[in-house]
N, C-alpha and C positions, 0 to 999 in steps of 0.2 A: 697279711693278717688272716687268721683262720676264720672261715665261714662254716657254720654248722648247717646251713641250708644251701642247696644248689642254686636255687633262684629265689630272689627276694619275694616276700609275700606282701601284698598291698594291704593297707589298713582297712580298706573297704571289704576285702575278702576275709580278713580276720574278724571284722565285726559281723559279717554275714555268718561265719562259722560259729561265732559266739552265740548268735541268736538261735542257730539250729540246736546248739547244745542246751540253751535255755529252754527251748521247746521240748526237747527230750527229757530234761529234768522235770519239767512241769508234768509231762505225761507219766513219768515214773512216780512222782509224788501222788498223783491221782490214783494210779494203780495200787500203790501201797496203802493208801487210805481206804480204798475199796476192800482190799484183802484184810486189812486190820478190822474193818467193820464186820466182815464175815466171821473173822476169828473171834471177835467179841460175842457175836451171836452164838457161835458154837460153844464158847466158854460158858456162857450163861445157861445153855441147854444141857451141858454135860453134868452128869451126876457123879461120875467117878473122879476122885481126887487126882489120880495119876494123869488122866487125860486132861483134866483142867490145867494141870501144871504144864503139859505140852502146849496147850493153846496159849497159856500165859507167856511162855517163852517165845512163842511165835509172835505174839502181840508186842512184846518188848523188843524183839529183833526188828520187827517192822517199824516201830517207833524210832529205834536207833537209825535205821536206813532212811526214814523220812527226815530225821534231823540232819543226817549227812547230806541228803539231796538238797535240803533247804539251804544248808551252809554253802554247798557247791553252787547253788543258784545265785545266792547273794554274791559270792566271789565272782561268778560269771558276769553278773550285772555290773559289778564294780570294775572289772577288767574292760567291759564293753564301754563304759563311760570314760575310763582312762584312755582307751584307744581313740575315742571320739575327740577327747581333749588333745591327744597327741596329733591328730589330724589337723585340728584347728591351729595348734602351735606351728606345725609344718607349713600351713598356708600363710600364717603370719610371717614366718621367717622368709618364705619365698617372696612375699610382698615387700619386705624390708630390703631384701637383696635386689629386687628389680628397681625399687626407688633409688637405692644407692647407685646402681648402674646409670640410671637416668641423670642423677646429680653429677656423677663423674663425667659423663658425656657432655652435659651442659657446661660444666666448669672448664672442660678441655677446650671447647670452642669459644667460650665467653669468660675470659680471665676476670678476676675480681676487680681489678682497677678499671676495666672497661665497664663493668656493671656499675661500679660506684660513680664513674663519670656520667654514664647514662642516667643514673638516678639523680645526680645533681642537676643535669640539664633538664630533666623532667620536672624537678622541683621549681627551677627558675621559670620554665614555661608555664607551669601551673600558677605561679605567683603573678606572672604577667597576665595570664588569662583571668585571674581573679580581679586584678586591677581594672582590666578592660570591662569586665562584667559589672564591677561596682560603678564605673563611670556610666555605663549604659543604663543601669537600673536606677541610679540616683536621679530623681527628678527635681530636687531642690538644690539651690545654690547656697552654700554656706558663707556667711560673712562674719568678720571679726566684730564682736559686740562693742569693744572699746572704740573702734573706728566709727561704727554706726552712731554711738552716743556723741562723739566729738562732732560729727557732721550734723546731727540733730541740733546740738547747741548752736552751731554756726548758723543754721537755717532759722532757728527761732530768734536769734539775735538780729538777723536781717529783717524778719517780719516785724519785730518790735519797732525797729527804726522806721519801717515803712508806715506803720500805724500811727506814729506820733504826728501831731499836727505841725504844720510848717510854721516856724516862727515868723511873725510879720516883720517886714523890713522897714515900714514907715510907721511913724508915730500917729496914733489916731487922734482925731479932733476931740477935745475934752467936752465940748458942748453937746455933741451928738451922742456921746456915750452916757452922759449924766442922766438925761431924761429916761433913757431906756432902763438904766440901772434903778432909778427911782420908781419907775413903773413896776419893775419886778419886785422891789421891796414892798410896794403898796399891795401887790397881789399876794404876797406871802403873808402879810399881816392880816 
C-alpha cells in the first residue's frame, strides 16, 4: 500500500500543530482588525473621492481576509475536535482488543464446561451454606398446628376426666342424708 508520509504522525502531534495554526490565525485576525480600523480612520479623514475609494477597497479586502481567517479558524477547531475524537476511538478499540485477548486466554485455559461445572458446584455449596445459616439463625422451633390441636384436645380430655368426682361405690344411708337435705331446704327458704 502506498504511503504519502515517510513516518506516521501521531494524533497528539497533529493536535499540537492544529493549536499552533489556531494561534497564528487568531494573531492574523487581530492584525487585520487593527489595520482595518486604521483604514476606516483614514477613509473618514480623506476628502478626495479617489483616495477614499482606495481606502474602501483596502477595508473590503481586509474584511474578506478576516472572513477567510475566521473560516479557517473554525475548520481548524473542527479538525482538532475530530482528531481528539479519533484518539478516543483509538483508545477504545485498543481497550476492546486487550479485553478480547484476556477473554481468549481465559477461555483457552478454562473451557466452558469446566466453568459451568464450577458454577453448578458453587451454587450447590451456596445453597448448603444458606441451609446451615438458616438453621443457625432460626431460634424458634416450628410445629404442625394440626398435631398441636390434636394433642391439646387429648390433654383437655384427660383433665376433664381428672376433675370429675369419683362415683361412690356404696349406697348412702337414707336417714343421715335426709336431715341434711331438709336442713338445706330450710336454709334456702
